[in-house]
C-alpha positions as CSV (number, residue, x, y, z in Angstrom):
1,X,42.4,147.6,58.1
2,X,44.4,150.7,58.0
3,X,48.0,150.6,58.0
4,X,48.7,151.9,61.4
5,X,46.4,149.1,62.8
6,X,48.2,146.4,60.6
7,X,51.6,147.7,61.9
8,X,50.5,147.4,65.7
9,X,49.0,143.9,65.2
10,X,52.3,142.9,63.2
11,X,54.3,144.2,66.3
12,X,52.2,142.4,68.8
13,X,53.0,139.3,66.6
14,X,56.7,139.5,66.6
15,X,56.7,140.2,70.2
16,X,54.7,137.1,71.0
17,X,56.8,135.1,68.5
18,X,60.0,136.4,70.3
19,X,59.1,134.0,73.4
20,X,60.3,131.1,70.8
21,X,63.5,132.4,71.2
22,X,63.8,131.6,75.0
23,X,63.8,128.3,76.8
24,X,62.4,125.7,76.3
25,X,62.4,126.4,72.6
26,X,65.8,128.0,72.5
27,X,65.3,129.5,68.7
28,X,67.8,132.1,69.9
29,X,68.0,134.1,66.4
30,X,64.2,134.5,66.5
31,X,64.1,137.6,69.0
32,X,66.9,139.2,66.9
33,X,64.9,138.9,63.4
34,X,61.7,140.1,65.4
35,X,63.3,143.1,66.7
36,X,64.9,143.7,63.3
37,X,61.3,143.9,62.2
38,X,60.2,146.3,64.8
39,X,63.1,148.6,63.8
40,X,61.9,148.5,60.2
41,X,58.4,149.5,61.5
42,X,60.1,152.4,63.2
43,X,61.7,153.6,60.2
44,X,59.5,156.4,59.5
45,X,57.3,156.3,62.7
46,X,56.9,159.6,64.6
47,X,57.6,159.3,68.5
48,X,54.2,158.5,69.5
49,X,53.6,156.1,66.7
50,X,57.1,154.4,67.5
51,X,56.0,154.1,71.1
52,X,52.6,152.6,70.4
53,X,54.3,150.1,68.3
54,X,56.7,149.2,71.1
55,X,54.0,149.1,73.5
56,X,52.3,146.5,71.1
57,X,55.6,144.4,70.8
58,X,56.1,144.4,74.6
59,X,52.5,143.3,75.0
60,X,52.9,140.3,72.9
61,X,55.9,139.4,74.5
62,X,54.8,139.5,78.1
63,X,51.4,138.2,77.4
64,X,53.0,135.4,75.8
65,X,55.9,134.8,78.0
66,X,54.8,135.6,81.4
67,X,51.1,135.4,81.8
68,X,52.1,132.3,84.0
69,X,51.5,134.8,86.7
70,X,48.0,134.1,86.6
71,X,48.4,130.6,87.8
72,X,50.1,131.9,91.0
73,X,47.4,134.4,91.7
74,X,44.4,132.1,90.7
75,X,45.3,128.6,91.0
76,X,47.3,128.8,94.2
77,X,46.7,132.3,95.4
78,X,42.9,131.9,95.6
79,X,42.1,135.1,93.5
80,X,38.9,134.9,91.6
81,X,39.5,133.8,87.8
82,X,38.2,137.3,86.1
83,X,40.2,139.4,88.7
84,X,43.3,137.2,88.3
85,X,43.2,137.4,84.5
86,X,42.8,141.0,84.8
87,X,45.7,141.7,87.2
88,X,47.9,139.4,85.1
89,X,46.7,141.4,81.7
90,X,47.4,144.7,83.2
91,X,50.9,143.5,84.6
92,X,52.0,142.7,81.1
93,X,50.8,145.9,79.8
94,X,52.6,147.7,82.7
95,X,55.8,145.9,81.3
96,X,55.0,146.8,77.8
97,X,55.6,150.4,78.5
98,X,59.3,149.8,78.7
99,X,59.7,148.7,75.0
100,X,57.4,151.7,74.4
101,X,59.8,154.1,75.9
102,X,62.7,152.4,73.7
103,X,60.3,153.3,70.7
104,X,59.8,156.9,71.8
105,X,63.3,157.3,72.4
106,X,64.4,156.1,69.1
107,X,61.9,158.0,67.0
108,X,62.7,161.2,68.9
109,X,66.4,161.2,68.7
110,X,67.0,159.4,65.3
111,X,69.7,161.1,63.4
112,X,69.1,159.4,59.9
113,X,72.6,158.0,60.1
114,X,72.6,154.1,59.7
115,X,75.4,153.2,62.3
116,X,74.6,156.1,64.6
117,X,70.7,155.1,64.7
118,X,71.6,151.4,65.3
119,X,73.8,152.5,68.3
120,X,70.5,154.7,69.3
121,X,68.2,151.7,68.9
122,X,70.5,149.3,71.0
123,X,71.0,151.8,73.7
124,X,67.2,152.8,73.8
125,X,66.2,149.3,74.2
126,X,68.9,148.4,76.8
127,X,68.1,151.3,78.9
128,X,64.4,150.5,78.9
129,X,65.4,146.8,80.0
130,X,67.7,148.1,82.8
131,X,65.0,150.5,83.9
132,X,62.6,147.5,83.9
133,X,64.8,145.6,86.0
134,X,65.2,148.4,88.8
135,X,62.3,150.3,88.9
136,X,59.5,149.1,91.6
137,X,62.0,146.3,92.9
138,X,62.4,145.3,89.4
139,X,61.4,142.5,86.9
140,X,64.2,141.8,84.5
141,X,62.3,138.6,83.5
142,X,62.7,137.9,79.7
143,X,65.4,140.6,79.1
144,X,66.8,140.5,75.6
145,X,70.2,138.9,76.5
146,X,68.6,135.9,78.2
147,X,67.7,134.3,74.8
148,X,71.4,134.4,73.8
149,X,72.5,131.6,76.2
150,X,74.7,128.7,74.8
151,X,74.7,127.6,72.0
152,X,74.5,131.4,70.9
153,X,77.8,132.9,70.0
154,X,76.5,136.2,71.9
155,X,77.0,134.2,74.9
156,X,80.7,134.8,75.1
157,X,79.7,138.5,75.9
158,X,77.9,137.6,79.3
159,X,81.2,137.3,81.4
160,X,82.3,140.9,80.1
161,X,79.3,142.8,80.0
162,X,76.5,140.6,81.8
163,X,73.1,140.0,80.3
164,X,72.1,144.0,79.7
165,X,75.4,144.1,77.5
166,X,74.5,140.7,75.9
167,X,71.2,142.1,75.2
168,X,72.8,145.4,73.8
169,X,75.0,143.5,71.2
170,X,71.9,141.6,70.5
171,X,69.8,144.6,69.7
172,X,72.7,146.5,67.8
173,X,72.6,143.4,65.4
174,X,68.9,143.7,65.1
175,X,68.3,147.3,64.7
176,X,71.5,147.4,62.2
177,X,69.7,144.6,60.1
178,X,66.2,146.5,60.2
179,X,67.5,149.8,59.3
180,X,69.7,148.4,56.7
181,X,66.7,146.4,55.0
182,X,64.5,149.5,55.2
183,X,67.1,152.1,53.6
184,X,68.8,149.7,51.2
185,X,72.2,151.0,51.7
186,X,75.4,150.5,53.4
187,X,74.2,146.7,53.3
188,X,77.7,145.4,53.1
189,X,79.1,147.4,55.8
190,X,76.2,146.5,58.1
191,X,76.8,142.7,57.5
192,X,80.6,142.8,58.0
193,X,79.6,144.8,61.3
194,X,77.1,141.7,62.5
195,X,79.6,139.0,61.6
196,X,82.3,140.8,63.5
197,X,80.1,141.1,66.4
198,X,79.1,137.4,66.3
199,X,82.9,136.2,65.7
200,X,84.1,138.4,68.9
201,X,81.2,136.7,70.9
202,X,82.3,133.2,69.6
203,X,86.0,134.1,70.5
204,X,85.3,135.2,74.1
205,X,83.2,131.9,74.8
206,X,86.8,130.3,74.2
207,X,88.4,132.2,77.3
208,X,88.3,130.6,80.6
209,X,88.0,133.4,83.0
210,X,88.2,131.4,86.3
211,X,90.0,128.4,87.4
212,X,89.1,125.2,89.5
213,X,89.9,125.2,93.1
214,X,90.3,122.2,95.3
215,X,89.1,118.7,94.6
216,X,85.8,118.0,93.1
217,X,82.6,117.8,95.4
218,X,80.1,115.1,95.5
219,X,76.4,116.9,95.7
220,X,73.0,115.6,95.9
221,X,70.1,118.0,94.7
222,X,66.6,117.1,96.2
223,X,63.2,117.5,94.4
224,X,60.6,116.3,96.4
225,X,57.6,117.3,93.9
226,X,55.1,118.0,96.8
227,X,52.0,119.5,95.1
228,X,51.7,123.5,96.2
229,X,47.9,122.8,96.9
230,X,48.9,120.2,99.4
231,X,51.9,121.7,100.7
232,X,50.6,123.6,103.3
233,X,47.9,121.7,104.5
234,X,48.8,120.6,108.2
235,X,47.6,116.9,107.8
236,X,49.9,116.7,104.7
237,X,53.1,117.4,106.5
238,X,54.2,114.0,106.9
239,X,54.4,113.8,102.7
240,X,57.1,116.5,103.0
241,X,59.0,115.3,105.8
242,X,59.1,111.6,104.6
243,X,59.9,112.5,101.0
244,X,62.9,114.6,101.7
245,X,64.3,112.3,104.2
246,X,63.8,109.4,101.9
247,X,65.4,111.0,99.1
248,X,68.6,112.2,101.6
249,X,69.1,108.5,102.6
250,X,69.0,107.2,99.2
251,X,71.4,109.7,97.9
252,X,74.0,110.7,100.2
253,X,76.7,113.2,99.2
254,X,79.3,115.5,100.7
255,X,76.5,118.4,100.0
256,X,73.0,117.7,100.2
257,X,70.6,120.6,99.2
258,X,67.1,120.9,99.9
259,X,64.9,123.8,98.1
260,X,63.2,126.7,99.0
261,X,60.7,126.3,101.8
262,X,61.2,122.5,101.4
263,X,59.6,121.7,104.6
264,X,56.3,123.5,105.6
265,X,57.3,124.5,109.2
266,X,59.2,127.1,111.0
267,X,63.1,126.2,111.6
268,X,62.4,126.1,115.5
269,X,59.3,123.7,114.8
270,X,61.4,121.2,113.1
271,X,61.9,117.9,115.4
272,X,65.5,117.4,116.4
273,X,65.3,113.8,115.6
274,X,64.2,114.6,112.3
275,X,66.9,117.1,111.5
276,X,69.5,114.7,112.9
277,X,68.6,112.1,110.6
278,X,68.2,114.5,107.6
279,X,71.7,115.6,108.2
280,X,73.2,112.2,108.7
281,X,73.7,111.3,104.7
282,X,75.5,115.0,104.3
283,X,79.2,114.0,104.6
284,X,80.4,117.8,104.6
285,X,77.1,119.7,104.9
286,X,73.3,120.2,104.5
287,X,71.7,123.3,103.0
288,X,67.9,123.4,104.0
289,X,65.3,126.3,102.5
290,X,63.1,126.9,105.4
291,X,61.3,130.0,107.1
292,X,62.9,130.9,110.1
293,X,62.6,133.8,112.8
294,X,65.1,136.4,113.8
295,X,65.6,137.5,117.3
296,X,63.2,140.4,116.8
297,X,60.4,137.9,116.1
298,X,60.5,138.6,112.3
299,X,59.9,135.9,109.9
300,X,62.5,135.5,107.1
301,X,62.9,133.1,104.1
302,X,66.1,131.4,104.6
303,X,68.8,128.8,103.6
304,X,70.2,127.0,106.9
305,X,73.4,125.2,106.6
306,X,74.3,122.5,108.9
307,X,78.0,121.5,109.0
308,X,80.1,119.8,111.8
309,X,81.0,122.9,113.6
310,X,77.9,124.6,113.4
311,X,74.9,126.3,111.8
312,X,74.9,129.1,109.3
313,X,71.9,131.0,107.5
314,X,71.1,133.0,104.7
315,X,68.0,135.0,104.4
316,X,66.4,136.1,101.4
317,X,67.4,140.0,100.6
318,X,65.0,140.5,97.6
319,X,61.8,139.8,98.3
320,X,58.9,139.2,95.6
321,X,56.0,141.9,95.7
322,X,52.7,140.5,96.9
323,X,54.3,136.9,97.3
324,X,56.5,137.7,100.2
325,X,55.8,141.1,101.3
326,X,53.0,143.7,100.7
327,X,53.9,147.0,99.4
328,X,52.7,149.8,101.4
329,X,49.1,151.0,100.4
330,X,48.4,147.4,99.2
331,X,47.2,145.7,102.2
332,X,43.8,145.3,100.6
333,X,45.0,142.7,98.4
334,X,45.4,140.5,101.5
335,X,41.8,139.7,101.2
336,X,42.1,138.5,97.8
337,X,45.4,136.6,97.8
338,X,45.5,133.6,100.3
339,X,49.2,133.1,100.1
340,X,51.1,131.3,103.1
341,X,54.3,132.7,104.3
342,X,53.7,136.1,102.4
343,X,55.0,138.4,105.3
344,X,58.9,138.1,105.3
345,X,61.2,140.6,106.5
346,X,64.1,140.8,104.1
347,X,67.7,139.8,105.0
348,X,70.4,142.5,105.3
349,X,72.4,143.6,102.5
350,X,75.8,142.0,103.2
351,X,75.6,138.5,104.5
352,X,78.6,136.3,105.2
353,X,79.0,133.3,102.7
354,X,78.1,129.8,103.8
355,X,80.9,127.7,104.3
356,X,79.9,123.8,103.8
357,X,82.0,120.9,102.4
358,X,84.9,122.9,101.8
359,X,83.3,125.4,99.6
360,X,82.4,129.0,100.0
361,X,78.5,129.1,98.8
362,X,77.0,132.2,97.5
363,X,73.3,131.3,98.2
364,X,70.3,133.0,96.5
365,X,66.6,132.1,96.7
366,X,64.2,131.7,93.9
367,X,63.7,135.1,92.3
368,X,66.9,136.5,93.7
369,X,69.2,135.2,90.8
370,X,67.1,137.3,88.3
371,X,69.3,140.1,89.4
372,X,72.9,139.4,88.2
373,X,74.3,142.8,89.9
374,X,73.1,141.4,93.1
375,X,74.6,137.9,92.8
376,X,78.2,139.4,92.0
377,X,78.3,140.8,95.5
378,X,79.4,137.6,97.1
379,X,82.3,137.4,94.5
380,X,85.2,136.6,93.8
381,X,85.2,135.1,97.4
382,X,82.5,132.5,96.5
383,X,83.4,129.4,95.0
384,X,80.0,128.1,94.0
385,X,76.5,129.5,93.4
386,X,73.5,127.7,94.8
387,X,69.9,128.5,94.0
388,X,66.9,127.3,96.0
389,X,63.6,127.5,94.3
390,X,60.0,126.8,94.7
391,X,58.4,127.7,91.2
392,X,55.6,125.0,92.0
393,X,53.5,128.6,92.4
394,X,53.5,128.7,88.6
395,X,52.5,125.3,87.8
396,X,53.4,123.4,84.5
397,X,54.3,126.7,82.6
398,X,57.0,128.4,80.9
399,X,58.3,129.7,84.1
400,X,60.3,126.6,84.9
401,X,62.6,126.3,81.9
402,X,62.8,130.1,81.7
403,X,64.1,130.2,85.3
404,X,66.5,127.7,84.4
405,X,67.9,129.6,81.5
406,X,68.3,132.7,83.7
407,X,70.6,130.7,86.1
408,X,72.3,129.8,82.9
409,X,73.4,133.6,82.6
410,X,74.3,133.8,86.2
411,X,76.6,130.9,85.6
412,X,78.2,132.8,82.5
413,X,78.5,136.3,84.2
414,X,80.3,134.9,87.1
415,X,82.2,131.9,86.0
416,X,80.9,129.7,88.5
417,X,78.9,126.4,88.7
418,X,75.3,127.0,89.5
419,X,73.4,124.3,91.5
420,X,69.6,124.6,91.5
421,X,67.6,122.7,94.0
422,X,63.9,123.0,93.4
423,X,60.6,121.7,94.9
424,X,59.0,120.7,91.4
425,X,61.6,121.6,88.8
426,X,63.9,122.2,87.2
427,X,66.6,121.0,89.6
428,X,69.9,121.2,87.6
429,X,73.7,121.6,87.5
430,X,74.7,124.4,85.5
431,X,78.5,124.6,84.4
432,X,80.4,127.7,84.6
433,X,80.3,128.0,80.8
434,X,76.5,128.5,81.1
435,X,75.8,125.1,79.7
436,X,73.1,122.8,81.5
437,X,75.3,119.6,82.3
438,X,72.2,117.6,84.3
439,X,68.9,118.4,85.0
440,X,66.0,116.4,86.6
441,X,62.6,116.0,84.8
442,X,60.1,118.6,86.1
443,X,57.0,117.5,88.3
444,X,58.9,114.1,89.4
445,X,60.4,113.4,92.4
446,X,64.4,112.5,92.8
447,X,67.5,113.5,93.5
448,X,70.3,115.0,91.0
449,X,73.4,113.5,92.1
450,X,76.9,114.5,90.7
451,X,80.2,116.2,91.0
452,X,81.1,119.7,90.6
453,X,84.3,122.0,91.2
454,X,84.5,125.3,93.2
455,X,86.0,127.9,91.1
456,X,88.3,131.0,92.0
457,X,89.0,134.2,90.0
458,X,86.9,137.0,88.7
459,X,85.3,137.6,85.3
460,X,85.2,141.3,84.3
461,X,81.5,141.4,84.8
462,X,82.3,140.7,88.3
463,X,84.5,143.4,88.5
464,X,82.3,146.0,86.7
465,X,78.9,145.0,87.2
466,X,76.1,146.4,84.9
467,X,78.8,149.7,84.6
468,X,80.2,148.5,81.3
469,X,76.8,148.1,79.8
470,X,75.5,151.3,81.0
471,X,78.5,153.1,79.2
472,X,77.5,151.6,76.0
473,X,74.1,152.9,76.5
474,X,75.3,156.4,77.3
475,X,77.5,156.3,74.3
476,X,74.8,155.0,72.1
477,X,72.3,158.0,73.2
478,X,75.1,160.7,72.8
479,X,76.3,159.7,69.5
480,X,73.0,160.8,67.5
481,X,72.7,163.7,70.1
482,X,76.2,164.9,68.8
483,X,75.2,164.5,65.2
484,X,72.0,166.6,66.0
485,X,74.1,169.5,67.4
486,X,76.2,169.5,64.5
487,X,73.5,169.6,61.9
488,X,72.0,172.7,63.9
489,X,75.1,174.7,63.3
């Protein structure tokens, strides 16, 4: 085996091993070590070779970490297995192009100065991840920073810099370690710099960026555990109706929350007597995930809030391509994918908060909580974050715990508790410090009952968004460019 092939295989395995750094494994130092090893492989690589190594690393990461998209396409979407496998493979290869871009930029701009190159590597990696979270509606799943939720000391950077800033700091430590090992110089300085970054993160975790407001609120988050393959069969409708009514009656609270599309009906098809019975156990408000129809006859994936003084609604803004809408020129996929409720219209960008049980709720539906820059639009006015999800589409896979870890990052960034109500898991209460306080076992029927406090105030990330992280990226790219200009003169 040639050295180049060996290095590519090693990069692929390093990417695959990085998945162990994310939930449910939570070996948070592992992605940093893996990226350090990739930086070591990049040390003398030409731009094209570095891009190939970055692609191999990304292919390992995404094939091991997000190939659960196959489950939604084949098991629940009805796509033939070979075609679904090919589609999942190509999707992961598309995502791998972003680490390839990071490798190319690093090799192309490298100045051979240790600390400048470490900044460059972190900047190139973070820029590629930010682009992945934005282009073609974005897919920031498994961004580097998500592995650094508590107990990682780097979690302290989340309220200041957001997930991309956490990823920048983690990548800086990784690239610095990899290049130091490769060049065998400045080891002491590099070690001190890494320890300082870790210590600052740990210190930031001690800061309480937001404050409790009002009295604690009793909540009941319902998880009906209706199997996805049965949910949309008309004869199985009583399963959903009975399960959620039974859970609501058995677990009353000031705020009762049902998950995304909990009931396989349109809002106007819901029997009035059933809705009255469902609302009865909710002392301050009921939040129900259900499909609705607007005044123009368009369908929306909505969360409808029922309070004593009226009905409020939030319509999902960031829809999932192919799952909730079909991009232009891809209508032919409708013949291959048999996904019910897959032609939604997005909600408007600015929607009022839902006022329920004395709280101002920033509601997001399923995949929307992957986008921190969109969540903060409702802040600092919102006192609680609430996510309604249906990840039953992905079966018993890594998608469930990975999605919960994403919710942890959103809680950290905003300094708010995040309530998650899901159809099959993982229904959870995440505290404003990003720690999971309580969680229901996935694929079980139940209600998560507890108390939570609303919060007021704003973290730096709420005020700045991704701007601070992108400034770090710009600085990391400019430092080596400045050095190159100086050497040219």
